[in-house]
FIDRENLO-266911 format. One record per residue: x, z, y of N, C-alpha, C, O, CB in turn; chain; residue number from 1; residue in three letters. Coordinates in steps of 0.1 Angstrom, whole numbers, plus 5000, padded with zeros to 4 digits. Glycine has a CB too. Example, Ala and Ser with C-alpha at 12.3 -4.5 7.8 and 13.67 -1.06 7.14 Angstrom:
BEGIN
<<5132; 5078; 4943>; <5123; 5078; 4955>; <5132; 5078; 4967>; <5142; 5085; 4967>; <5113; 5090; 4955>; "A"; 1; "ALA">
<<5128; 5071; 4978>; <5137; 5071; 4989>; <5129; 5079; 5000>; <5134; 5080; 5011>; <5141; 5057; 4994>; "A"; 2; "SER">
This chain:
BEGIN
<<5954; 6375; 7518>; <5945; 6386; 7519>; <5952; 6399; 7523>; <5945; 6408; 7528>; <5938; 6388; 7505>; "A"; 1; "MET">
<<5965; 6400; 7521>; <5972; 6412; 7525>; <5978; 6409; 7539>; <5983; 6398; 7542>; <5983; 6416; 7515>; "A"; 2; "LYS">
<<5978; 6420; 7547>; <5985; 6419; 7560>; <5989; 6433; 7565>; <5983; 6443; 7560>; <5976; 6412; 7571>; "A"; 3; "LYS">
<<5998; 6433; 7574>; <6002; 6446; 7580>; <5993; 6449; 7592>; <5992; 6441; 7601>; <6017; 6445; 7584>; "A"; 4; "LEU">
<<5986; 6460; 7591>; <5977; 6465; 7601>; <5985; 6475; 7610>; <5990; 6485; 7605>; <5964; 6471; 7596>; "A"; 5; "GLN">
<<5985; 6472; 7623>; <5992; 6481; 7632>; <5985; 6495; 7633>; <5973; 6496; 7630>; <5994; 6475; 7646>; "A"; 6; "GLU">
<<5992; 6505; 7637>; <5986; 6518; 7640>; <5975; 6516; 7650>; <5976; 6509; 7660>; <5997; 6528; 7645>; "A"; 7; "LYS">
<<5964; 6522; 7647>; <5952; 6521; 7656>; <5944; 6534; 7656>; <5947; 6543; 7648>; <5943; 6509; 7652>; "A"; 8; "SER">
<<5935; 6535; 7665>; <5927; 6547; 7666>; <5912; 6543; 7665>; <5907; 6534; 7672>; <5930; 6554; 7680>; "A"; 9; "THR">
<<5905; 6550; 7656>; <5891; 6548; 7655>; <5884; 6558; 7664>; <5887; 6570; 7663>; <5886; 6550; 7640>; "A"; 10; "PHE">
<<5876; 6554; 7673>; <5869; 6563; 7683>; <5854; 6561; 7680>; <5848; 6550; 7680>; <5872; 6559; 7698>; "A"; 11; "VAL">
<<5847; 6573; 7677>; <5833; 6572; 7674>; <5829; 6586; 7669>; <5833; 6596; 7675>; <5830; 6562; 7664>; "A"; 12; "GLY">
<<5821; 6586; 7659>; <5816; 6599; 7654>; <5815; 6598; 7638>; <5811; 6587; 7633>; <5802; 6602; 7660>; "A"; 13; "ARG">
<<5819; 6608; 7631>; <5818; 6609; 7617>; <5804; 6614; 7613>; <5797; 6622; 7620>; <5829; 6618; 7611>; "A"; 14; "PRO">
<<5799; 6609; 7601>; <5787; 6613; 7595>; <5789; 6616; 7581>; <5796; 6608; 7574>; <5776; 6602; 7597>; "A"; 15; "PHE">
<<5783; 6627; 7576>; <5785; 6631; 7562>; <5778; 6621; 7553>; <5768; 6614; 7557>; <5779; 6645; 7560>; "A"; 16; "SER">
<<5783; 6619; 7541>; <5776; 6610; 7531>; <5762; 6615; 7528>; <5754; 6607; 7523>; <5785; 6610; 7518>; "A"; 17; "ASP">
<<5759; 6627; 7531>; <5745; 6633; 7529>; <5735; 6626; 7538>; <5723; 6626; 7536>; <5745; 6648; 7531>; "A"; 18; "GLN">
<<5740; 6620; 7549>; <5731; 6613; 7559>; <5727; 6599; 7555>; <5720; 6592; 7562>; <5737; 6613; 7572>; "A"; 19; "LEU">
<<5733; 6594; 7544>; <5729; 6581; 7539>; <5715; 6581; 7535>; <5710; 6590; 7528>; <5739; 6576; 7527>; "A"; 20; "MET">
<<5707; 6570; 7539>; <5693; 6570; 7536>; <5690; 6565; 7521>; <5700; 6562; 7514>; <5686; 6561; 7546>; "A"; 21; "ASP">
<<5678; 6564; 7518>; <5674; 6560; 7504>; <5679; 6545; 7501>; <5680; 6542; 7489>; <5659; 6561; 7503>; "A"; 22; "ASP">
<<5681; 6537; 7511>; <5685; 6523; 7509>; <5701; 6523; 7508>; <5706; 6512; 7507>; <5680; 6514; 7520>; "A"; 23; "GLN">
<<5707; 6534; 7508>; <5722; 6535; 7508>; <5729; 6530; 7520>; <5739; 6524; 7520>; <5728; 6528; 7495>; "A"; 24; "ARG">
<<5722; 6532; 7532>; <5727; 6527; 7545>; <5729; 6539; 7554>; <5724; 6550; 7552>; <5718; 6516; 7551>; "A"; 25; "THR">
<<5735; 6536; 7565>; <5736; 6546; 7576>; <5730; 6541; 7589>; <5734; 6543; 7600>; <5751; 6550; 7579>; "A"; 26; "PHE">
<<5719; 6533; 7587>; <5712; 6526; 7598>; <5709; 6536; 7609>; <5711; 6533; 7621>; <5700; 6519; 7593>; "A"; 27; "SER">
<<5703; 6548; 7606>; <5699; 6557; 7616>; <5710; 6563; 7624>; <5710; 6565; 7636>; <5690; 6568; 7610>; "A"; 28; "SER">
<<5722; 6565; 7617>; <5734; 6569; 7624>; <5739; 6559; 7633>; <5743; 6562; 7644>; <5745; 6573; 7613>; "A"; 29; "CYS">
<<5739; 6546; 7629>; <5743; 6535; 7637>; <5735; 6534; 7650>; <5740; 6533; 7661>; <5743; 6522; 7630>; "A"; 30; "ASN">
<<5721; 6535; 7648>; <5712; 6534; 7660>; <5715; 6546; 7669>; <5715; 6544; 7681>; <5697; 6535; 7655>; "A"; 31; "VAL">
<<5717; 6558; 7663>; <5720; 6570; 7672>; <5732; 6567; 7680>; <5732; 6571; 7692>; <5722; 6582; 7663>; "A"; 32; "GLU">
<<5742; 6561; 7675>; <5755; 6558; 7682>; <5752; 6547; 7693>; <5757; 6548; 7704>; <5766; 6554; 7673>; "A"; 33; "MET">
<<5745; 6537; 7689>; <5742; 6526; 7699>; <5734; 6531; 7711>; <5735; 6526; 7722>; <5734; 6515; 7692>; "A"; 34; "GLU">
<<5726; 6542; 7709>; <5718; 6547; 7719>; <5725; 6558; 7727>; <5719; 6564; 7737>; <5705; 6552; 7714>; "A"; 35; "GLN">
<<5737; 6562; 7722>; <5744; 6573; 7729>; <5751; 6568; 7742>; <5759; 6559; 7742>; <5755; 6578; 7719>; "A"; 36; "ASP">
<<5747; 6575; 7753>; <5752; 6571; 7766>; <5767; 6573; 7767>; <5774; 6566; 7774>; <5745; 6578; 7777>; "A"; 37; "GLN">
<<5772; 6584; 7761>; <5787; 6586; 7761>; <5795; 6575; 7755>; <5805; 6570; 7760>; <5790; 6600; 7755>; "A"; 38; "VAL">
<<5790; 6571; 7743>; <5796; 6560; 7736>; <5795; 6547; 7744>; <5805; 6540; 7745>; <5789; 6558; 7722>; "A"; 39; "PHE">
<<5784; 6544; 7749>; <5782; 6531; 7757>; <5791; 6532; 7769>; <5797; 6521; 7773>; <5768; 6529; 7761>; "A"; 40; "GLN">
<<5792; 6543; 7776>; <5801; 6544; 7788>; <5815; 6543; 7784>; <5823; 6536; 7791>; <5799; 6558; 7794>; "A"; 41; "ALA">
<<5819; 6548; 7772>; <5833; 6546; 7767>; <5836; 6532; 7765>; <5847; 6527; 7769>; <5835; 6555; 7754>; "A"; 42; "PHE">
<<5827; 6525; 7758>; <5829; 6510; 7756>; <5830; 6503; 7769>; <5839; 6494; 7770>; <5817; 6505; 7748>; "A"; 43; "LEU">
<<5822; 6505; 7779>; <5822; 6498; 7791>; <5835; 6501; 7799>; <5842; 6492; 7804>; <5810; 6502; 7800>; "A"; 44; "ALA">
<<5839; 6514; 7799>; <5851; 6518; 7806>; <5864; 6511; 7801>; <5873; 6508; 7808>; <5853; 6533; 7806>; "A"; 45; "GLU">
<<5864; 6509; 7787>; <5876; 6503; 7781>; <5874; 6489; 7777>; <5882; 6483; 7770>; <5879; 6511; 7768>; "A"; 46; "HIS">
<<5864; 6482; 7783>; <5861; 6468; 7781>; <5860; 6465; 7766>; <5866; 6455; 7761>; <5872; 6460; 7788>; "A"; 47; "GLU">
<<5852; 6473; 7759>; <5851; 6471; 7745>; <5836; 6469; 7741>; <5832; 6471; 7729>; <5856; 6484; 7737>; "A"; 48; "LEU">
<<5828; 6464; 7750>; <5814; 6462; 7747>; <5811; 6452; 7736>; <5800; 6452; 7730>; <5806; 6458; 7760>; "A"; 49; "THR">
<<5820; 6443; 7734>; <5819; 6433; 7723>; <5824; 6438; 7710>; <5824; 6430; 7700>; <5825; 6420; 7727>; "A"; 50; "ASP">
<<5829; 6450; 7709>; <5835; 6455; 7697>; <5828; 6466; 7690>; <5822; 6475; 7697>; <5850; 6459; 7700>; "A"; 51; "GLN">
<<5827; 6466; 7677>; <5821; 6477; 7669>; <5829; 6478; 7656>; <5836; 6469; 7652>; <5806; 6475; 7666>; "A"; 52; "ARG">
<<5828; 6490; 7651>; <5835; 6492; 7638>; <5828; 6503; 7630>; <5821; 6512; 7635>; <5850; 6496; 7641>; "A"; 53; "ALA">
<<5830; 6503; 7617>; <5826; 6513; 7608>; <5838; 6516; 7599>; <5846; 6508; 7597>; <5813; 6510; 7600>; "A"; 54; "SER">
<<5838; 6529; 7594>; <5849; 6533; 7586>; <5844; 6542; 7575>; <5835; 6551; 7578>; <5861; 6539; 7594>; "A"; 55; "MET">
<<5849; 6541; 7563>; <5847; 6551; 7553>; <5860; 6557; 7550>; <5870; 6551; 7547>; <5840; 6544; 7540>; "A"; 56; "ILE">
<<5860; 6570; 7550>; <5872; 6578; 7546>; <5868; 6585; 7533>; <5860; 6594; 7533>; <5876; 6589; 7557>; "A"; 57; "VAL">
<<5874; 6580; 7522>; <5871; 6584; 7509>; <5878; 6598; 7506>; <5889; 6600; 7510>; <5874; 6574; 7499>; "A"; 58; "PHE">
<<5871; 6606; 7499>; <5877; 6618; 7493>; <5875; 6617; 7478>; <5869; 6608; 7473>; <5870; 6631; 7498>; "A"; 59; "GLY">
<<5881; 6627; 7471>; <5880; 6626; 7456>; <5866; 6627; 7451>; <5862; 6621; 7441>; <5888; 6638; 7450>; "A"; 60; "PRO">
<<5857; 6634; 7458>; <5843; 6636; 7453>; <5833; 6630; 7463>; <5822; 6627; 7458>; <5841; 6651; 7452>; "A"; 61; "GLU">
<<5836; 6628; 7475>; <5826; 6623; 7485>; <5833; 6614; 7496>; <5845; 6611; 7494>; <5819; 6635; 7491>; "A"; 62; "ASN">
<<5827; 6612; 7506>; <5833; 6604; 7517>; <5826; 6607; 7530>; <5815; 6613; 7531>; <5831; 6589; 7514>; "A"; 63; "PHE">
<<5833; 6603; 7541>; <5827; 6604; 7555>; <5826; 6590; 7560>; <5834; 6582; 7558>; <5836; 6613; 7564>; "A"; 64; "MET">
<<5815; 6588; 7567>; <5812; 6575; 7573>; <5814; 6577; 7588>; <5809; 6586; 7594>; <5797; 6570; 7570>; "A"; 65; "TYR">
<<5821; 6567; 7594>; <5823; 6568; 7609>; <5817; 6555; 7614>; <5817; 6544; 7608>; <5838; 6568; 7612>; "A"; 66; "TRP">
<<5812; 6556; 7626>; <5807; 6545; 7634>; <5812; 6546; 7648>; <5812; 6556; 7654>; <5791; 6544; 7634>; "A"; 67; "TYR">
<<5818; 6535; 7653>; <5823; 6535; 7666>; <5831; 6522; 7669>; <5825; 6511; 7668>; <5833; 6546; 7668>; "A"; 68; "GLY">
<<5843; 6523; 7673>; <5851; 6512; 7677>; <5866; 6515; 7674>; <5870; 6526; 7674>; <5850; 6509; 7693>; "A"; 69; "VAL">
<<5873; 6504; 7670>; <5887; 6505; 7667>; <5895; 6500; 7679>; <5893; 6489; 7684>; <5891; 6497; 7654>; "A"; 70; "LEU">
<<5905; 6509; 7684>; <5913; 6505; 7695>; <5928; 6505; 7691>; <5931; 6512; 7682>; <5911; 6515; 7707>; "A"; 71; "VAL">
<<5936; 6496; 7697>; <5949; 6494; 7692>; <5959; 6506; 7696>; <5970; 6506; 7691>; <5955; 6482; 7698>; "A"; 72; "PRO">
<<5955; 6515; 7704>; <5964; 6526; 7707>; <5956; 6539; 7709>; <5943; 6539; 7708>; <5971; 6522; 7720>; "A"; 73; "ASN">
<<5963; 6550; 7711>; <5956; 6562; 7714>; <5950; 6562; 7728>; <5956; 6558; 7737>; <5966; 6574; 7711>; "A"; 74; "GLU">
<<5938; 6567; 7729>; <5931; 6568; 7741>; <5925; 6582; 7743>; <5924; 6589; 7734>; <5920; 6557; 7742>; "A"; 75; "VAL">
<<5922; 6585; 7756>; <5915; 6597; 7759>; <5901; 6595; 7755>; <5894; 6586; 7758>; <5916; 6600; 7775>; "A"; 76; "GLU">
<<5896; 6605; 7747>; <5883; 6604; 7741>; <5874; 6614; 7748>; <5877; 6626; 7749>; <5883; 6607; 7726>; "A"; 77; "VAL">
<<5862; 6610; 7754>; <5853; 6619; 7761>; <5847; 6629; 7751>; <5846; 6627; 7739>; <5842; 6611; 7768>; "A"; 78; "PRO">
<<5843; 6640; 7756>; <5835; 6650; 7749>; <5823; 6644; 7742>; <5816; 6636; 7749>; <5831; 6662; 7758>; "A"; 79; "SER">
<<5821; 6646; 7730>; <5810; 6640; 7723>; <5814; 6629; 7713>; <5806; 6625; 7704>; <5800; 6635; 7732>; "A"; 80; "GLY">
<<5826; 6624; 7715>; <5832; 6614; 7706>; <5844; 6620; 7699>; <5850; 6630; 7705>; <5835; 6601; 7713>; "A"; 81; "LEU">
<<5848; 6615; 7688>; <5860; 6619; 7681>; <5869; 6607; 7679>; <5865; 6596; 7680>; <5857; 6627; 7668>; "A"; 82; "MET">
<<5882; 6611; 7675>; <5891; 6600; 7672>; <5898; 6603; 7659>; <5899; 6614; 7655>; <5902; 6598; 7683>; "A"; 83; "ARG">
<<5901; 6592; 7652>; <5908; 6592; 7639>; <5920; 6582; 7640>; <5917; 6570; 7641>; <5899; 6590; 7627>; "A"; 84; "PHE">
<<5932; 6587; 7640>; <5943; 6578; 7641>; <5947; 6572; 7627>; <5949; 6580; 7617>; <5956; 6585; 7647>; "A"; 85; "VAL">
<<5947; 6559; 7626>; <5950; 6552; 7614>; <5965; 6548; 7614>; <5969; 6543; 7624>; <5940; 6540; 7611>; "A"; 86; "LEU">
<<5972; 6550; 7604>; <5986; 6546; 7604>; <5988; 6531; 7603>; <5980; 6524; 7599>; <5993; 6553; 7592>; "A"; 87; "PRO">
<<6000; 6527; 7607>; <6004; 6513; 7604>; <6005; 6512; 7589>; <6011; 6521; 7583>; <6018; 6509; 7611>; "A"; 88; "GLN">
<<5999; 6502; 7583>; <5998; 6502; 7569>; <5995; 6488; 7564>; <5989; 6480; 7572>; <5988; 6512; 7564>; "A"; 89; "ASN">
<<5998; 6485; 7552>; <5994; 6472; 7546>; <5979; 6473; 7542>; <5975; 6484; 7536>; <6003; 6468; 7534>; "A"; 90; "GLU">
<<5971; 6463; 7545>; <5957; 6463; 7541>; <5954; 6450; 7533>; <5960; 6440; 7535>; <5948; 6464; 7554>; "A"; 91; "VAL">
<<5943; 6452; 7526>; <5937; 6440; 7520>; <5926; 6436; 7530>; <5918; 6444; 7534>; <5930; 6443; 7505>; "A"; 92; "ALA">
<<5926; 6423; 7534>; <5918; 6419; 7545>; <5909; 6407; 7541>; <5914; 6398; 7534>; <5926; 6415; 7557>; "A"; 93; "LEU">
<<5896; 6408; 7545>; <5887; 6397; 7543>; <5880; 6395; 7556>; <5875; 6405; 7562>; <5877; 6400; 7531>; "A"; 94; "GLU">
<<5878; 6382; 7560>; <5871; 6380; 7573>; <5859; 6371; 7570>; <5859; 6362; 7562>; <5880; 6372; 7583>; "A"; 95; "GLU">
<<5848; 6375; 7576>; <5835; 6368; 7574>; <5830; 6363; 7588>; <5831; 6370; 7598>; <5824; 6378; 7568>; "A"; 96; "LEU">
<<5825; 6351; 7588>; <5820; 6345; 7601>; <5805; 6347; 7602>; <5798; 6351; 7592>; <5823; 6330; 7601>; "A"; 97; "ASP">
<<5800; 6345; 7614>; <5785; 6345; 7617>; <5779; 6359; 7613>; <5768; 6359; 7606>; <5778; 6334; 7609>; "A"; 98; "GLN">
<<5785; 6370; 7617>; <5780; 6383; 7614>; <5775; 6389; 7627>; <5779; 6385; 7638>; <5790; 6392; 7607>; "A"; 99; "GLN">
<<5766; 6400; 7626>; <5762; 6407; 7638>; <5760; 6422; 7634>; <5764; 6426; 7623>; <5748; 6401; 7643>; "A"; 100; "ASN">
<<5755; 6430; 7643>; <5754; 6444; 7641>; <5746; 6448; 7628>; <5748; 6458; 7622>; <5747; 6451; 7653>; "A"; 101; "LEU">
<<5737; 6439; 7624>; <5728; 6442; 7612>; <5737; 6443; 7600>; <5733; 6450; 7590>; <5718; 6430; 7610>; "A"; 102; "ALA">
<<5749; 6437; 7600>; <5758; 6438; 7588>; <5761; 6453; 7585>; <5762; 6457; 7573>; <5771; 6431; 7591>; "A"; 103; "PHE">
<<5762; 6461; 7596>; <5766; 6476; 7594>; <5754; 6483; 7587>; <5755; 6495; 7584>; <5770; 6482; 7607>; "A"; 104; "PHE">
<<5742; 6477; 7587>; <5731; 6484; 7581>; <5728; 6479; 7566>; <5717; 6482; 7561>; <5718; 6481; 7589>; "A"; 105; "SER">
<<5737; 6471; 7561>; <5736; 6467; 7547>; <5739; 6479; 7538>; <5747; 6487; 7541>; <5745; 6455; 7544>; "A"; 106; "GLN">
<<5733; 6479; 7526>; <5736; 6490; 7517>; <5751; 6490; 7513>; <5757; 6480; 7509>; <5727; 6489; 7504>; "A"; 107; "PRO">
<<5757; 6502; 7513>; <5771; 6503; 7510>; <5773; 6500; 7495>; <5784; 6495; 7492>; <5776; 6518; 7512>; "A"; 108; "LEU">
<<5763; 6502; 7487>; <5765; 6499; 7472>; <5764; 6484; 7469>; <5766; 6480; 7458>; <5755; 6507; 7464>; "A"; 109; "ASN">
<<5762; 6476; 7480>; <5764; 6462; 7478>; <5776; 6456; 7485>; <5783; 6448; 7481>; <5751; 6454; 7482>; "A"; 110; "SER">
<<5779; 6462; 7497>; <5790; 6458; 7506>; <5803; 6461; 7499>; <5812; 6452; 7497>; <5789; 6464; 7520>; "A"; 111; "VAL">
<<5805; 6474; 7495>; <5818; 6478; 7490>; <5821; 6471; 7476>; <5833; 6466; 7475>; <5817; 6493; 7487>; "A"; 112; "LEU">
<<5813; 6471; 7466>; <5817; 6465; 7454>; <5820; 6450; 7456>; <5829; 6445; 7449>; <5805; 6466; 7444>; "A"; 113; "PRO">
<<5813; 6443; 7464>; <5815; 6429; 7467>; <5829; 6427; 7472>; <5837; 6418; 7468>; <5805; 6423; 7477>; "A"; 114; "THR">
<<5833; 6435; 7482>; <5846; 6435; 7488>; <5857; 6438; 7478>; <5867; 6431; 7476>; <5847; 6444; 7500>; "A"; 115; "PHE">
<<5855; 6449; 7471>; <5865; 6454; 7461>; <5867; 6444; 7450>; <5878; 6443; 7445>; <5861; 6468; 7456>; "A"; 116; "LEU">
<<5857; 6437; 7446>; <5858; 6427; 7436>; <5867; 6416; 7441>; <5875; 6411; 7433>; <5844; 6421; 7432>; "A"; 117; "GLN">
<<5865; 6411; 7453>; <5874; 6401; 7459>; <5889; 6406; 7459>; <5898; 6398; 7456>; <5869; 6397; 7473>; "A"; 118; "LYS">
<<5891; 6418; 7463>; <5904; 6424; 7463>; <5910; 6424; 7449>; <5922; 6419; 7447>; <5904; 6438; 7469>; "A"; 119; "VAL">
<<5903; 6428; 7440>; <5907; 6428; 7426>; <5910; 6414; 7421>; <5920; 6412; 7413>; <5897; 6435; 7417>; "A"; 120; "GLY">
<<5901; 6405; 7424>; <5903; 6391; 7420>; <5916; 6385; 7425>; <5922; 6376; 7419>; <5891; 6382; 7424>; "A"; 121; "ASP">
<<5921; 6390; 7437>; <5934; 6385; 7443>; <5946; 6392; 7436>; <5957; 6389; 7439>; <5934; 6389; 7458>; "A"; 122; "GLU">
<<5943; 6401; 7426>; <5954; 6408; 7419>; <5960; 6419; 7427>; <5971; 6424; 7424>; <5965; 6398; 7416>; "A"; 123; "GLY">
<<5953; 6424; 7437>; <5959; 6434; 7446>; <5955; 6448; 7439>; <5944; 6450; 7435>; <5952; 6434; 7460>; "A"; 124; "ILE">
<<5965; 6456; 7437>; <5964; 6469; 7430>; <5957; 6479; 7439>; <5960; 6479; 7451>; <5977; 6474; 7426>; "A"; 125; "GLN">
<<5947; 6486; 7434>; <5940; 6496; 7442>; <5936; 6507; 7432>; <5935; 6505; 7420>; <5928; 6490; 7450>; "A"; 126; "MET">
<<5932; 6518; 7437>; <5927; 6529; 7429>; <5913; 6526; 7425>; <5905; 6521; 7432>; <5928; 6542; 7437>; "A"; 127; "TYR">
<<5910; 6531; 7413>; <5896; 6530; 7408>; <5887; 6538; 7418>; <5876; 6534; 7421>; <5894; 6534; 7394>; "A"; 128; "GLU">
<<5892; 6550; 7421>; <5885; 6559; 7431>; <5894; 6558; 7444>; <5905; 6564; 7444>; <5883; 6574; 7426>; "A"; 129; "ASN">
<<5890; 6551; 7454>; <5898; 6550; 7466>; <5901; 6564; 7472>; <5911; 6565; 7480>; <5891; 6542; 7477>; "A"; 130; "PRO">
<<5894; 6574; 7469>; <5897; 6588; 7474>; <5910; 6594; 7468>; <5914; 6604; 7473>; <5885; 6597; 7471>; "A"; 131; "GLY">
<<5915; 6587; 7458>; <5928; 6592; 7452>; <5940; 6586; 7460>; <5951; 6590; 7457>; <5929; 6588; 7437>; "A"; 132; "ASP">
<<5937; 6577; 7468>; <5948; 6570; 7476>; <5953; 6579; 7487>; <5946; 6588; 7492>; <5943; 6557; 7482>; "A"; 133; "SER">
<<5966; 6577; 7491>; <5971; 6584; 7502>; <5966; 6578; 7516>; <5966; 6585; 7526>; <5987; 6583; 7503>; "A"; 134; "LEU">
<<5960; 6566; 7515>; <5954; 6560; 7527>; <5940; 6556; 7523>; <5937; 6544; 7520>; <5962; 6548; 7532>; "A"; 135; "THR">
<<5930; 6565; 7522>; <5917; 6562; 7516>; <5907; 6557; 7526>; <5896; 6563; 7528>; <5911; 6575; 7510>; "A"; 136; "PRO">
<<5911; 6546; 7533>; <5903; 6541; 7544>; <5898; 6527; 7541>; <5905; 6518; 7537>; <5911; 6541; 7557>; "A"; 137; "TYR">
<<5885; 6525; 7544>; <5879; 6511; 7544>; <5873; 6509; 7558>; <5864; 6517; 7562>; <5867; 6510; 7532>; "A"; 138; "PHE">
<<5878; 6500; 7565>; <5874; 6498; 7579>; <5868; 6484; 7581>; <5873; 6474; 7575>; <5886; 6500; 7589>; "A"; 139; "VAL">
<<5857; 6483; 7588>; <5851; 6470; 7592>; <5850; 6469; 7607>; <5845; 6478; 7613>; <5837; 6469; 7585>; "A"; 140; "GLN">
<<5855; 6458; 7612>; <5854; 6456; 7627>; <5846; 6444; 7629>; <5847; 6434; 7622>; <5869; 6455; 7633>; "A"; 141; "THR">
<<5838; 6444; 7640>; <5830; 6433; 7643>; <5832; 6429; 7658>; <5831; 6438; 7667>; <5815; 6436; 7640>; "A"; 142; "LEU">
<<5835; 6417; 7660>; <5836; 6411; 7674>; <5823; 6404; 7676>; <5820; 6394; 7671>; <5848; 6401; 7676>; "A"; 143; "ASN">
<<5815; 6411; 7685>; <5801; 6405; 7688>; <5802; 6392; 7695>; <5792; 6384; 7694>; <5793; 6415; 7696>; "A"; 144; "LEU">
<<5812; 6389; 7702>; <5814; 6376; 7710>; <5816; 6365; 7700>; <5810; 6354; 7701>; <5825; 6377; 7720>; "A"; 145; "ALA">
<<5825; 6367; 7691>; <5829; 6356; 7681>; <5821; 6357; 7668>; <5821; 6347; 7660>; <5844; 6357; 7678>; "A"; 146; "THR">
<<5814; 6368; 7666>; <5806; 6370; 7654>; <5815; 6371; 7641>; <5811; 6368; 7630>; <5796; 6359; 7652>; "A"; 147; "LYS">
<<5828; 6375; 7643>; <5837; 6376; 7632>; <5838; 6391; 7628>; <5839; 6400; 7636>; <5851; 6371; 7636>; "A"; 148; "LYS">
<<5836; 6393; 7615>; <5837; 6406; 7609>; <5850; 6406; 7600>; <5852; 6398; 7592>; <5824; 6409; 7600>; "A"; 149; "LEU">
<<5858; 6417; 7602>; <5870; 6419; 7593>; <5867; 6431; 7585>; <5863; 6442; 7590>; <5883; 6420; 7602>; "A"; 150; "ALA">
<<5870; 6430; 7572>; <5869; 6442; 7563>; <5883; 6445; 7558>; <5890; 6435; 7554>; <5859; 6439; 7551>; "A"; 151; "GLN">
<<5887; 6457; 7559>; <5901; 6461; 7555>; <5901; 6473; 7546>; <5894; 6483; 7549>; <5909; 6464; 7568>; "A"; 152; "MET">
<<5908; 6472; 7535>; <5910; 6484; 7527>; <5925; 6487; 7528>; <5934; 6479; 7525>; <5906; 6481; 7512>; "A"; 153; "LEU">
<<5928; 6499; 7532>; <5942; 6504; 7534>; <5948; 6506; 7520>; <5941; 6512; 7511>; <5943; 6517; 7542>; "A"; 154; "TYR">
<<5960; 6500; 7518>; <5966; 6501; 7505>; <5977; 6511; 7505>; <5983; 6514; 7516>; <5972; 6487; 7501>; "A"; 155; "LEU">
<<5981; 6516; 7494>; <5992; 6526; 7493>; <6005; 6518; 7495>; <6006; 6507; 7492>; <5992; 6533; 7479>; "A"; 156; "ASP">
<<6015; 6525; 7502>; <6027; 6519; 7505>; <6035; 6514; 7493>; <6042; 6504; 7494>; <6036; 6529; 7513>; "A"; 157; "ALA">
<<6033; 6520; 7482>; <6040; 6515; 7469>; <6034; 6502; 7464>; <6041; 6497; 7455>; <6039; 6526; 7459>; "A"; 158; "SER">
<<6023; 6498; 7469>; <6017; 6485; 7463>; <6022; 6473; 7469>; <6018; 6462; 7466>; <6002; 6486; 7464>; "A"; 159; "GLU">
């Protein structure tokens, strides 16, 4: 379940936790990004049309939700999109088969605890509040062609 994740760049847009809907999802934010022509053009230009990602950057009191795509290196980002460089780091990794874009519209209060329970069951040390970590990132990547979803929690270097 642990693996070394290479340095990568998340390209997309951040959304405040205040934009989470009553079902505890970011569905409207995801739809907004899917309909964004700048985002779609970026995906096409970099041959990433089969890739999507979401990321939660935890803070001590709140979090930011990102929707976009994870790329293995730094890229030029067009106006209207932002980038977030993720360090090379050890991650707790879970892979799920037969997933699609609808997975990103599941309530966070069911997706996160389920994943964190699996990480804890493996005996992997993590913060009770991920926002206290030096690497407070939870990243999900989806390959639309293979329908494989990877969930990654960045772990502190000391673990």
